[in-house]
N, C-alpha and C positions, 0 to 999 in steps of 0.2 A: 268636719271631718270628710274625706274624702275616699270613695268606695271605688276598687279597681274593678273590671268585668272579669267574671267566670267563663274561663275555658272551658268547656265539660267536657272536648275531647281530650285536652290534655290539659287534666287539673293539677293544679300545684299545690302541694302539702298548705293547709291554713290552720290557723288557731280560732278558736271564737273569743270574741271580745266582749268585756263585763263593763256597764257602766252601774254604778251606784249611786242612785238618787236618793233612796229611803234611807234616812238617818231615825236610827231608835231613839225616842228622847223619853228619858225615864220620869221626869216630871211630869211633861205631857201625859205620858199615858197614866201615871196615878190621878191627873185630876179628873180625865175622861170616867175612869175606874170607877172613883168616888162620886162624881156626879151621878153617874150611872145606878149606882147603888143607893144614893140617898134620893131618888128622885120618889115620889108618892107611889108611881108604879115603877118599881126596881126592875133595872134591865144592865146587860153585860151584854156589848156590841158583839156579834158572831164571827169578827175576827180573831178574837181573843181562843176560839175553839180551836187554833190550828197552831199551838205550840208543836215542839218534835213530837210526841205524846201522842197529841191531838191528829196530828198529821198522819202518823202511821195508824191509829184508830181509825181515820175517814177511809184509807186504805182498804181495810178490813172490811170496813162497810160496804163497801164498792162491791165485795165476792158474795157479800150474804144474799141467798135466795129471794128475802122478801124486797130487795134494792134492786130495783125492775131500771132507776134512771141510765146508769153505764151501760149496760148491754145493750138496753134499746137503744140508745142513742148508738153506739157502736155498730149495730146492727143495720141502721138506717143509712149510716156510713159506708159500709159495705155492699149493701144493697142498690144504692144510689151513685156509687162515686163518680161515675162517668157523666152521668146527668148531671150531678154537681158543678163537676169540672169543667161542662161546657156551659153551663150557665155563667160561672165566675170567669172562666178563661186561663191557661196555663202559662206560666212565666211570670207569679206576681209575687209582690214583697208581701211575706204572710208574717201578720202581727196577731201574736197570741197571746188573748189576757190572760192571767191565773194561770199561767205553762205548766208550772208544779215540774213532772219529769219529763214535760214535751213529748210524749207518746200520742195521745191523740193527735196532735199535729203530723207527727212524724207517719201516722197511720195514711194518711192523705198525702205524702211527697210525692208517691208512683204517679197518683192520679193529676195532680195541680202543679207536678216541676217547678217549684217555686224556685226562683233566682235568690231571693236572701230570705231567709227568717229569722224574724225579734220575737223572744221571747221576753215576756213580760211578767214577773211574780215579784213580791212583796220579799220574798229571801233569795237573797242575791247568792247567798252561800250554797243553798241548795239547788240554782241553777247553773251555778258553774260547774258541779258533778254532773247537771243532765246533758250541758252543751257538749263537756268533753266528749263523754260516752257517744253525741250523736253526730258532734264532727268526726269522730272512727268511723262511724257508718255512713257519713256523708262527708269524705274529705274535699268536696270539689263547692261546697254551698257555705255561701257567707253567713256566719249566724252570728247574731249581736244578743247578748243578754242586758235587758235594763231590771234592775232591782228597785220596784216603784211601786206606791200604794195609789192606784186609781179607783178606791171605795169611795171618795168624797169629789174626786174631779179628773178628767183624763185628758192630755195632752200629750203628743209626743215628742218626745226631746229632737233638737237638731240633728242632734248625732246620728240617729235613727236614718236619716238621707233619706226620707220619703217622699217622693211627689203622688203618689196613688198608690194604695195597699189593701191588702183584704186584711180586714180584723176578724179574728177569730175566738169566739166568746161560747166553748162549748159547758155541756155539765146542768144546764140550768139556774148557773150562778145568777142571772138576773133575777131569779125570784126571790133573792134575797134584798132586792129594793122593794122600794112600795111602788104601786103603779107610776104614781107623780114624779118619784125620783127615777125611775126607770126611764121615762119619757127624757128626762134630761139629760142623764147618761148617755143612752142611744143618739141624743143630738148631738152630744158631744163628741162621740165616736163617728158621726157621721161627718163632721167637720174635719177632724183631725185623722181622717183617711184621703182626703183631699181629692174626692173624686173618685175613690175606689169604692169597696162596699163593704158587706157585713156577712157574717155566716155565724150563726148563732142557734142554740142549745136551747130547746124553752121544753119543760115540762107541763102536759095539759091539764086539763081539769078532766077527773074519774071519780067512782065510788070513795067513799070515804074507807071501805073495806079493802082496798088495795093501796091509798093513799097511807095510813094511818102507820099499818106493820113497817111500811118502808121508813118509817122514822123512829119505830118502837119493836126492834125484832126480838123473836123469842131468846138470842141468845145472851142478850142487853149489850150487845157493843156499842149500839148507839145512845144508850142509857151512861156505858163507860165513857164517851167521848163526850157528852154533853155534861156529866159531873166532872170530869177534869178541869173544867173552866173554872171551878173554884181551887182547884190545886195550883192552878194560873193566877188566879187574884191572888192568894196568898202568896206567891212568889213576887208578884211586881206591885203589889199596893201595901204587903206588908200585912194582909189580913189573917185571922183566924178560923177560918170556916172549917167545918169537920165533914168530910165529904159524906159519912155516913148519916149526918144530920139532914139530907136532901134526897128527893127521889126526881128520877127523869118523868116531865109528863110530855106527852107530845099527843095533838088532836089537831083534825081538819075543822077550820074557822069556816062555815060555809056562806056564812054572811059576806067574811071578806076574801074569800076565796084563797086561804092560804093555809098553810099546816103552820102551828104554832110550837114552838117548843118551851118549857120550862123548867124553869129546878124550884121543886116545892118542899116548903119546911115539913119535916116530921112532927117536930115539937119547936116550942117556943126557945128560941137562940137569940145568942145576941153575939153580933159580930164586930170588930174593933179593928180600926188599923192604926198602929200609934203613929205614924208618921203624918194624921190628917192637918196637923198644923199647918205642913208645909206642903201640903199642896195648893191652899189657897189662903190670903190674906182675908179672905172673907170667911173662912171655915174657922170657928172655933173647936176646941178641943173637944167639947161635950158631942159635936157633928161628926166626930169622927166613930161614931157608934151608931148600927143601925140595927133595932130591934125587929127581928123577923116572928110573928106569931105561926104556930102550927096550922099549915094552908094557905099559907101567901108565898107567893112565886116571885121569880127572878125572872123574866123575859129574856130568853137567849139567841133566837133565834125566829125568824118567819121563812117561811118560803111559797111564794105564792104562784098561782098555777092559773094558767089559761085555757082558754078555747082558740083553737087556730084563727078564729075570727077577730077573737080579742086582742091578740097578741099583734094581727096584721095592722089592726086599726090602731094600736098601741105607736107600730112603726111608721102607718103614717103619719100620724101626729107630732114624730120625731121629724117627718121631712122627707122619709123615703118614701119613693114614687114607682119603684119598680120593685115587687116581692115576689119569691116562689118558694113553695115548701114541701117538704117531705115528710111521711110520717111512717109508722109501723101500720100493721093493718090495723090493730087495734086505737089507734089513736091515741095512744098514752103517752107518747113523746112527738115532739116537733124540730125539724131542723129547718130555719129559714135564713133564704139568702136575700138580700137587700141591697138595692143602689140606687141610683138619680137621688 
């Protein structure tokens, strides 16, 4: 695909383009959910937190007084945007991972002056609406949306037309990866950027009395967000979870330096899904039942926390050689720029 140059002095009307690479595979989803539930340590992948309701609940979480990451990261960008732009250079192709409503990236447009914006999210439909609004606000900017799942591997498609780009990964989503998986992912991003760089938000280690309320707020919004995953499992797997049978549990595992979220059974329950025989030829009908004893948990999410030094070391192991960081005054959150 060939991209024309942008004439910023006399911008012509544009329409955002959308590339759909992610295709939902109902059978693969059932296989993944069933495998997690039947494992000795039961789990459901955190991506299943973000159905339509889950996404709205997470948006509400970011407004809670206990949830510091979103507003702290935004304050860092506001305070240091000129220094960030100086480090990165202007006129880049900006590739936004997990773009959502695109607002975090859009807040940097005035400072970075990107010539092209590539928004990547698993939900192409959500991206389409966000990009239409963004094009109205920035009529001269070349916009491309890509619907893809980059949680297991990251490669930019040829249609992105990128030689060197800035990859933008805000919100501390890197914390959902184990450190080993994060290193692999960061290495993939470095190679995909083709000589560009990475601007990434990272939640930093801090006392548990600050961390834990951010994942277990007094209004119970995070609890609703986590428990909604059971409704998602019912819809996708055909399971018979009762949300009232499980409670939300979140705590800081200091040994692993991560917040863990779980769903804990309040009583003995038997969960079954009638289509288990269709999940895999190796799974018999009786294996489509999982017994949970009272107190047994389903692990739903990890969020690893780093020190500035440990995250910089992780980036160096991924191959980055020049690393700059900006933090808030309390060092609760860090924004890192890396290239080389």
